N, C-alpha and C positions, 0 to 999 in steps of 0.2 A: 473515372477519377484520374485526372492528370496531375503531374507533379512528382517531385522526388523528395522524400522525407527521411531525415536522419533521426533515429530514436536513441536516447541516452538514458540509462537506468543504472545508477551507481549503488552498489551494495558494500558491505563492510570489507570484503576481500576481493571483489570483482567488479568489473564495469561491463554491463550488458549493453550491446548496441545492435541495431538493425537498420538496414536501408530498404526502403520501399519505393518502388517506381510504378506510377500509374496504378496504384492499388495492390500491386503484387510485391511480396517480400523477395528481394534479390538475395539477401543473406542475413544471417544472425550470428553474432559472435559473443562469447563470454570471455572477456579479457581478464585473466586472473592476475592478481597482484600478490607476490610472495610476502611472507612475514618479514623477510629481510628488507624488501622494498619499502613496506609500510613503516617499519621500525625507524627509518631514517627521518620521519616526520614527527615533530612534537605533537601536532594536532591533526585530526582528520581533515580540517579545513586547509591545511598546508599542502594537501595532496593534489589540489586542483591542477597545477601545471603538469605534473607527472601523468595523471589520468587523461588529461586533454591530449597530451602528446602521444600517448599510447593509442588513442582513437585515430588521430590524424595519420599516424604512421601506418596503422592497419588499413585505413581507407586508401592510402597511397599504394600499399601492397596489393589491394584488390582492384586497383585501377579506377577508383572512384574519384573523379576530379571535384575538388571542393566547390568550384563555381557551378556545379550541376545540382547542388542542394538548394531546394526552395524553402524548406521549413526545417528547423531544428527543434524537435519535441523532447521535453525533459520530464522525468518524474519530479513531482513536487516535493519540496523539503519542509522542514519544521519552521514555519513562519507564523505570525499572528493569525489567529483563526479568521478565516474568510469564507465566503460562500463557495459552493461548488461551481465548476465551470472552467473555462480556459482563460488564462492570464498571460499577457505578454510580459516577458522578463524585462524589468526596468531597474533603474539604479536603486530605488527604494527596496525592491525585493532582494537585490544583490547585497545591500547593506544589512538587511535583516538576516539573510542566510549566513553571511560572514560573521555577524555578531553572535550567532548561535544562542540567542537568549532562551529559545524553546528547546535547546539541546543540540550538541555537536554530533549529529548523525551523518553517516555517509550519504544519505539521500539528499542532504543539503548541497552536495557537489554537482548534482545533475544539471540544475538550472544555470549555475555558473559556467560549467563546461559548455553547455549548449549555446549560451550567449557568446562565449569566447569564440566558438567555432563559427557562429553566424557572422561575427565581425570579420573573421578570416575569409569566409565565403564572399562577403561584400567587397573586401579588399581585392580578392582575386577577380571578381566580376568587373570591378572598376578598371583594373589593370588591363583587362582583355576587351573592354568596351561592351560588356554584356549587360543589357538592361535588367531591371528588377532587383529587389532587395530580399535577402534572406532574413527571416525574423525568428526569434526564439520564444517558445511558449512552454508553460506548464499546464497540466490539466488535472483537476480534482485532487488537490494536495491532501495529505493525510489529516491535517487539522481543520479541514473544511467543517464549518459549523452552521447548521440550519436547525438545531435542536429546538423543540418546543420549550417555552419558558418553564413549564411545570416539570419537565423531565430533567431539567438542570438542577432542580432543588435537591440538595443533599440533606443528611440528618443534622449537619452543622453548617451555619451560614458561611464559615470560613473555608468550607470544603465543598463548593458546588461541583456537580458532575461536569466533566468536560469531554470533548471529543478528540479522539486520535485513532483513526481506523483505516482500513484498506479502501479508501474512497475511490481510487482510480479503477481498480478491478471490479469493485462492487457496483459502481455506477454503470460501467460498461456491460456487466452481466444483466442488469435491469433493462438496459436498452435492447440487449439481445433477446431477452425474454419477451419484451413488449413487441418487438418486430415479429416474433414467432406467432403471436396471437393477433396480429394486425392492428396493433395499437402503438402509441408513443409512451415514453416513460412517464409522461404527465397524466396518463390515463390508467395507471395501475398502482396497486399497493402491494409491495413485495418486501419480504424479509430475506436478507442475504447473510449467510454464514460463511465467512472466509476462513478456511482452515489451512494454516501453514505453520512455519516456525513460530509466528505470532498469529493470534486469532482475533477476529472481530465479528460482531453481529450487528447489522444495521437495518433500520426500518425506513423504507422509501415510499413516499406518498406524494403524488402530484409533482413529481420531478425533484422533490426535496428530500434530504435525509433528516428525518425529524427526531430520531433517537438512535444512539449507538453507544459504544463503550470506549473508554480510554485504554487502548490496547498496549500502550507503553507506560501506563501509569498505575498498573496494578488493579485494573477493573476488567471484568468479563470472564469468559470461560477459560478452562485449562487449555494450554497449548504445549507442544513439545518442549518449548524453552521458557514458558512463562507460567507463573503460579495462578494467574487469574485472581479473582476476589478471594481474600483469605480472612479468617476471623480476626477482629481488631485487637482484643485483649492479649492473646498470645503473641501477636506481632509487636505490640507495645512492650511487653515483658522482654522480648528478645532485643529490642532496640536499647533498653536500659540495663541489659545484663552486664554490660562492660566487655563483652566478648566479641562484639561485632562493630565495625565501623559503619558509618552511613552508606558508604559506597558498597560495602559487602552486603548490607541488607537490600539495597536496590538491585544489585546483581542477582541476589537470591530470588527476588521476585520476578525480575525480567532478565532473562539470559541463562540463569541457572536454576530455574524453577521447572515445574511440569515434569515431563519424562526425564529431563536431565537430573533433577533432584532425586527422583526415584531410582533410575537405572543407569545414569551416567551417559545417556545418549539422547540426541535430539532427533533421531531417526525412528519415526513411529513404525516403519516397516520392520525394523529390528525387534521392537517391542511386540508387534503382531506375530512375528515368526516365533518368538519365545512363548507367546501365549498359545499358539497352535501346537507347540511342542509339549504343552502340558504345564507351563509355568503359571501357577494360579495367581500369583501377585500381578503378573503382567496382564492376565485376563481381567482381573478386577479393575486395574488401572484403566484399561481400554473402555470397559463398560462405564466407569466413572467419567472418563473423557466425553463419551457420547451423551451421558446424562447431563453434564454441565452445559453442553451446547443446546440440548433439547430444552432445558430449563430456561436458558437465556432467550431462545427463540419464542418460547411460550410467553415469557414475561413481556417481550416486545409486542406480541400480538394483543396484549391487554391494552396497550396504548391506543389502539384503533378499534377497540371493542371486538376483536376477533375478525374484523372485516379485511381479510388478507386474500389476495388473488393467487399468490404462489410463494413458496419458500425455496430459495435457491441455495444449493450447497456448492461451493467453489473452493479454489485453492488446491495446492498439491495433494493434500490428504484426501480430497474428494475422489482421487483415483482408487482409494481403498474401498472396494465394494461392500465389505463386511461392516465397516464403520458407517458408510452411507446408509446401509439398510437399517442399522441399529438406531441411528438418529431419525431416519425417516419414519420408522414404525411408531416412534414416540410423538411425532409432531404432525403426521399427515391428517390427523383429525382436525387440524386448524385450516390447512390448505394443501393443495397438491404440491409435491416436492419435485423440483427440477434440478438436475445435476449438470453443472458446467465445470468439469474438473480442470485444474491447472491455474497458474498465476495469471496468465493472459495480459501482463502489464505492457509488454512491447506492442502487442496487437491493439491494446486499448489506446495507447499513445498515438499509434499510427492512425487509428480510426478518428481520433480527435483532430489530428493534423489534416486529414482529408476533409473533415467537417469545416475546418478553418478555411481551407482553399476553396471549398464550395460555397462559403458564405453562410453556412448553416448555424454557426454559433456566434453569439455576441462576445466580442473580445473585451475582457475586463482588464482593469489596470489596478495593480496592487498599491495600497497605501496602508501603512501600519496602524493608522488611527481611524480608518473608515468604517470599521465593523461596529 
């Protein structure tokens, strides 16, 4: 695998980057942004130049010449639902990310920064007479939508089910599993449970993601920071109690739900340590956490009549052997359980980048009205 790839993954308070050369990771860095730095900007979208400059400054410190970069790969942002795959960053995508109609999330910055850096690379190459163009891409954005029409049906026509999940890591883990059994992702049916600060469960068949949850919209299993699906009537009563604003309710569901709501921490390792020390409430919560994932996995298996090749547990929480075993013993009657712990997003982006260089992927072009 030839070529040098820059990977950009923006989070709320950090920017993760990595540089790969000929398939090998040269280095990875988590560039942290202090609360003081971030507070200078009215909107998260205004942070683009600051974060871009922090990347280029670090690359300079590491001795990485901009003109040496062949592809700039970015985490996908919140844009109009599109198919999974790789998309070249274009003006329509930039406009959609800047408008933030689907949400002003830090992940929106990744493609903007990657594209800006690609322009800088090309300017440097032109100035030095170096042939070839650097291009910026995203892969498997979180709002990728290939859901079956019947699974989009909600109980009310004005509330159809929608998708927002960990598409990048989930798709990469399906490809990894498929390779391990001598197949492609188009030849397997797999359920992927991504367990991190946010959680999603997705059903993959024939290379498509045919069902999943809206991980940022109050749908799905419990996570350390998110409430997941909650009973409707108590939620309605809370909304009309006069004690909560709309923003406070949303934050209670996403950001301050789950373990944060119960114990004031989003670190499940802390909850597990307290459970092991004899805290009964923590122990019950962890069992409930595992049950919520198992129920969601089992529900998705019904969409394909139980014909599932494997269940993949991934994300940072998959490092916890006790949680993995508790979920596994509840769902292994459906299919074998495979564990690929960790977020794996940087590696996934690099894998997609080398797939582009090798001509293995169809390059798609974003248009807000094409879906």
